SETI-369034 format. One record per residue (C-alpha): x, y, z; residue number from 1; residue in one letter. Coordinates in Angstrom, 1 decimal, m for minus. Example, Ala and Ser with C-alpha at 12.3 -4.5 7.8 and 13.67 -1.06 7.14 Angstrom:
<recs>
12.3;m4.5;7.8;1;A
13.7;m1.1;7.1;2;S
</recs>
This chain:
<recs>
66.6;m37.9;m14.3;1;M
68.9;m40.9;m14.4;2;N
70.8;m40.8;m11.1;3;R
73.8;m42.5;m12.6;4;L
74.1;m39.9;m15.3;5;Q
73.6;m37.1;m12.7;6;I
76.5;m38.7;m10.7;7;K
78.8;m38.8;m13.7;8;K
78.1;m35.2;m14.7;9;S
78.3;m33.8;m11.1;10;V
81.6;m35.6;m10.5;11;E
83.1;m33.8;m13.5;12;F
81.7;m30.5;m12.3;13;F
83.2;m31.0;m8.8;14;L
86.6;m31.9;m10.3;15;L
86.5;m28.9;m12.5;16;E
85.8;m26.6;m9.5;17;D
87.9;m28.2;m6.7;18;I
90.8;m29.4;m8.8;19;G
93.3;m31.1;m6.5;20;Y
92.1;m29.5;m3.3;21;R
89.9;m26.7;m1.9;22;D
92.5;m24.3;m0.6;23;L
89.9;m22.0;1.1;24;S
88.4;m24.8;3.2;25;S
91.8;m25.7;4.5;26;S
91.1;m23.2;7.3;27;I
88.8;m25.7;8.9;28;F
89.9;m28.5;11.3;29;L
89.1;m32.0;10.2;30;K
86.4;m32.3;12.9;31;D
84.9;m28.9;12.3;32;S
81.2;m29.5;11.8;33;T
78.3;m27.2;11.3;34;G
75.1;m26.6;9.4;35;E
74.2;m24.6;6.2;36;A
71.0;m24.0;4.4;37;Y
70.0;m23.0;0.9;38;I
67.7;m19.9;1.0;39;L
65.4;m18.6;m1.8;40;A
65.9;m14.9;m2.4;41;K
63.0;m14.8;m4.8;42;E
59.8;m16.8;m5.6;43;D
60.1;m19.8;m7.8;44;G
59.5;m23.4;m8.7;45;V
62.0;m26.0;m7.4;46;L
64.0;m28.3;m9.7;47;S
67.2;m30.1;m8.8;48;G
66.8;m31.6;m5.4;49;S
68.6;m34.8;m6.6;50;D
71.6;m32.6;m7.5;51;V
72.0;m31.5;m3.9;52;V
72.0;m35.1;m2.7;53;G
74.3;m36.5;m5.4;54;V
76.8;m33.7;m5.0;55;C
77.2;m34.1;m1.3;56;Y
77.1;m37.8;m1.4;57;E
80.1;m37.7;m3.8;58;L
82.0;m35.3;m1.6;59;L
81.3;m36.7;1.9;60;D
79.0;m39.6;2.8;61;S
78.8;m38.4;6.4;62;S
76.9;m35.3;5.4;63;L
73.2;m35.2;6.3;64;K
71.0;m33.6;3.7;65;I
67.5;m32.5;4.6;66;D
65.4;m31.4;1.6;67;L
62.6;m29.0;2.8;68;L
60.9;m28.7;m0.6;69;K
60.3;m31.2;m3.3;70;N
60.8;m30.8;m7.1;71;D
57.9;m29.1;m8.8;72;R
56.8;m27.3;m5.6;73;E
56.7;m23.6;m5.4;74;R
58.6;m21.6;m2.9;75;F
58.6;m18.0;m1.8;76;T
61.3;m15.5;m1.1;77;K
62.9;m16.2;2.3;78;G
62.0;m19.9;2.4;79;E
64.6;m22.5;3.2;80;K
64.9;m25.1;0.5;81;I
67.4;m27.5;2.1;82;A
69.8;m27.9;5.0;83;S
73.2;m29.6;5.0;84;I
74.9;m30.8;8.3;85;K
78.3;m32.2;8.8;86;G
82.0;m31.3;8.1;87;P
82.1;m27.6;7.1;88;M
85.0;m28.1;4.6;89;A
82.8;m30.6;2.6;90;S
79.7;m28.3;2.8;91;I
81.6;m25.3;1.4;92;L
83.6;m27.3;m1.2;93;S
80.3;m28.3;m2.9;94;G
78.5;m25.0;m2.4;95;E
79.2;m23.4;m5.8;96;R
78.5;m26.5;m7.9;97;V
75.2;m27.1;m6.1;98;V
74.1;m23.5;m6.3;99;L
75.1;m23.1;m10.0;100;N
73.0;m26.1;m11.1;101;L
70.1;m25.4;m8.7;102;L
69.8;m21.8;m9.7;103;Q
69.7;m22.6;m13.4;104;R
67.3;m25.5;m13.0;105;M
64.9;m23.4;m10.8;106;C
65.1;m20.6;m13.2;107;G
64.1;m22.8;m16.1;108;I
61.3;m24.5;m14.0;109;A
60.0;m21.1;m13.0;110;T
60.1;m19.7;m16.5;111;L
58.3;m22.8;m17.9;112;T
55.6;m22.5;m15.2;113;D
55.1;m18.9;m16.3;114;L
54.8;m19.9;m20.0;115;A
52.3;m22.6;m19.2;116;V
50.2;m20.1;m17.2;117;K
50.5;m17.5;m19.9;118;T
49.3;m19.9;m22.6;119;L
46.4;m21.0;m20.4;120;N
45.4;m23.8;m22.7;121;S
43.8;m27.2;m21.9;122;T
44.9;m28.7;m25.2;123;H
48.2;m27.1;m26.3;124;T
51.4;m28.2;m24.5;125;K
54.5;m26.2;m24.0;126;I
57.8;m28.0;m24.8;127;C
61.5;m27.3;m25.0;128;D
64.0;m27.6;m27.9;129;T
67.6;m28.8;m28.3;130;R
68.8;m25.2;m27.6;131;K
70.3;m26.3;m24.3;132;T
73.7;m25.6;m22.7;133;T
76.2;m28.3;m23.7;134;P
76.7;m30.7;m20.9;135;G
73.5;m29.6;m19.1;136;L
70.8;m31.0;m21.3;137;R
69.5;m33.7;m18.9;138;Q
69.3;m31.1;m16.1;139;F
67.7;m28.4;m18.2;140;E
65.1;m30.7;m19.8;141;K
64.2;m32.1;m16.4;142;Y
63.7;m28.6;m15.2;143;A
61.2;m27.9;m18.0;144;V
59.2;m30.9;m16.8;145;R
59.3;m29.6;m13.2;146;C
57.8;m26.4;m14.5;147;G
54.9;m28.2;m16.1;148;G
56.3;m28.3;m19.6;149;G
57.1;m31.2;m21.9;150;H
60.3;m32.4;m23.6;151;N
61.0;m32.4;m27.3;152;H
63.6;m34.9;m28.5;153;R
66.6;m35.2;m26.3;154;Y
69.1;m35.5;m29.3;155;G
69.6;m36.3;m32.9;156;L
69.2;m40.0;m32.2;157;S
65.7;m39.8;m30.7;158;D
63.7;m38.8;m33.7;159;A
64.0;m37.5;m37.3;160;V
63.4;m33.8;m37.8;161;M
63.6;m32.6;m41.4;162;I
64.3;m28.9;m41.4;163;K
64.7;m26.3;m44.1;164;D
68.4;m27.2;m44.8;165;N
67.6;m30.9;m45.2;166;H
64.8;m30.0;m47.6;167;I
66.9;m27.5;m49.6;168;S
69.6;m30.1;m50.2;169;F
67.2;m32.9;m50.9;170;S
65.2;m30.9;m53.4;171;G
61.7;m31.7;m52.0;172;T
60.0;m32.7;m48.8;173;I
59.0;m36.0;m50.4;174;A
62.5;m36.9;m51.4;175;K
63.8;m36.0;m47.9;176;A
61.1;m38.1;m46.1;177;V
61.5;m41.1;m48.5;178;N
65.3;m41.1;m48.1;179;A
65.2;m41.1;m44.3;180;V
62.4;m43.8;m44.2;181;K
64.8;m46.1;m45.9;182;E
67.5;m45.6;m43.3;183;K
65.6;m45.6;m39.9;184;V
63.3;m48.1;m38.3;185;G
59.5;m48.1;m38.4;186;H
59.4;m47.1;m34.7;187;T
61.2;m43.8;m35.3;188;V
58.9;m40.7;m35.7;189;K
59.5;m38.3;m38.5;190;I
58.9;m34.6;m38.1;191;E
58.9;m32.1;m40.9;192;V
59.3;m28.3;m40.6;193;E
57.2;m26.3;m43.0;194;I
56.8;m22.6;m43.8;195;E
53.9;m22.5;m46.2;196;S
50.6;m24.1;m47.1;197;E
52.2;m25.7;m50.1;198;K
54.8;m27.3;m47.9;199;Q
52.1;m28.4;m45.5;200;L
50.3;m30.5;m48.2;201;Y
53.7;m31.9;m49.3;202;E
54.5;m33.0;m45.7;203;A
51.0;m34.6;m45.3;204;I
51.4;m36.5;m48.6;205;D
54.9;m37.6;m47.7;206;A
53.6;m39.3;m44.5;207;G
55.1;m37.1;m41.8;208;A
54.2;m38.1;m38.2;209;D
54.6;m34.6;m36.9;210;I
54.5;m31.3;m38.7;211;I
56.0;m28.1;m37.3;212;M
54.7;m24.8;m38.4;213;F
57.8;m22.5;m38.4;214;D
57.5;m18.8;m37.8;215;N
53.8;m18.7;m38.5;216;R
51.3;m16.2;m37.1;217;S
48.4;m17.5;m34.8;218;P
46.0;m17.1;m37.7;219;E
48.2;m19.2;m40.0;220;E
48.8;m21.8;m37.3;221;V
45.0;m22.2;m36.8;222;K
44.4;m22.6;m40.5;223;R
47.2;m25.1;m40.9;224;F
45.9;m27.1;m38.0;225;V
42.5;m27.3;m39.6;226;E
44.1;m28.6;m42.8;227;I
46.2;m31.2;m41.1;228;T
44.7;m34.7;m40.6;229;P
44.0;m35.5;m36.9;230;S
46.4;m38.5;m36.8;231;H
49.4;m36.1;m37.5;232;I
50.8;m34.2;m34.4;233;V
51.1;m30.5;m34.9;234;T
53.7;m28.1;m33.5;235;E
54.3;m24.4;m33.7;236;A
57.7;m22.8;m33.2;237;S
59.8;m19.8;m34.0;238;G
59.2;m16.2;m32.9;239;G
56.9;m17.2;m30.1;240;I
57.7;m15.6;m26.7;241;N
55.9;m14.6;m23.5;242;L
54.5;m11.5;m25.1;243;E
52.7;m13.2;m27.9;244;N
52.3;m16.7;m26.5;245;L
48.6;m16.2;m25.3;246;A
47.7;m15.4;m29.0;247;D
48.3;m19.1;m29.8;248;Y
46.1;m20.5;m27.0;249;S
43.1;m21.1;m29.3;250;H
44.9;m22.3;m32.5;251;T
44.3;m25.9;m31.7;252;G
48.0;m26.8;m32.2;253;V
49.2;m29.7;m30.1;254;D
52.6;m28.4;m29.0;255;Y
54.4;m25.1;m28.9;256;I
58.2;m25.5;m28.7;257;S
60.1;m22.6;m27.1;258;M
63.9;m22.3;m27.2;259;G
63.9;m19.4;m24.7;260;L
63.0;m21.8;m21.9;261;L
66.6;m22.9;m21.8;262;T
68.7;m20.6;m23.9;263;H
67.5;m17.3;m22.5;264;S
66.7;m18.1;m19.0;265;V
67.8;m16.1;m16.0;266;K
69.1;m18.1;m13.1;267;A
67.0;m17.9;m10.0;268;L
68.5;m16.1;m7.0;269;D
69.5;m18.7;m4.3;270;L
72.2;m18.5;m1.7;271;S
73.8;m20.7;0.9;272;M
74.2;m19.5;4.5;273;Y
76.2;m21.1;7.3;274;V
74.6;m21.2;10.7;275;K
76.7;m19.1;13.0;276;E
78.3;m20.8;16.0;277;R
76.1;m20.3;19.2;278;G
72.9;m19.7;17.3;279;L
</recs>
């Protein structure tokens, strides 16, 4: 992730949570120092270690952060992920923002890791979609990579994706592709979403760089891949979940994009504990 972008986003998140001051942490004296640690309450894959560092650097540069696990590493229930030492008011003021982001990112990384293992393919890659939480896209897409997945386009300005609504208004796939080719540069990839064999041939003839097979069965995906010239990247999406994902492992499709990696993920259970005085 871009550390400058992380800093900008996390600064906004801290301002949202703390406001003008943390009233609860006013119970501590200015020189009250201590140690806290982030504990895993279930197994998972780590994503978001930079978030911990950036958040506490913004709050208080005197804090000492010790990351006990690296991104992409697995951890088990009961393991410590990080420790934070320094002014207790600063540690607890950043607790919720750190945990909110870390829990979501670890949840996505862990779910992606499960999807990759479930697919169990040496050829087909798992990737995400733009179905991300507004404001959290950079964090969520990075978490997908930590789980062994790949990223689809980051936004509308990255690549062209001609979907059913574009085609409906344009009239045909050829008209839609030709129209967009006149507007974007030659370095921009053009992806076309298709739902039938007829549309597949239209997308091939129109010169699509990537063709997505939308809501197609494993048998249809396999047949469409066999029709598609090897220089065109293939993708399957729509209706694919952990229950039927393995059925697509031998279709030969290049990518399977799954919105559920980010829009339906469960946050991983992590907590912060303060080391008691005298221990």
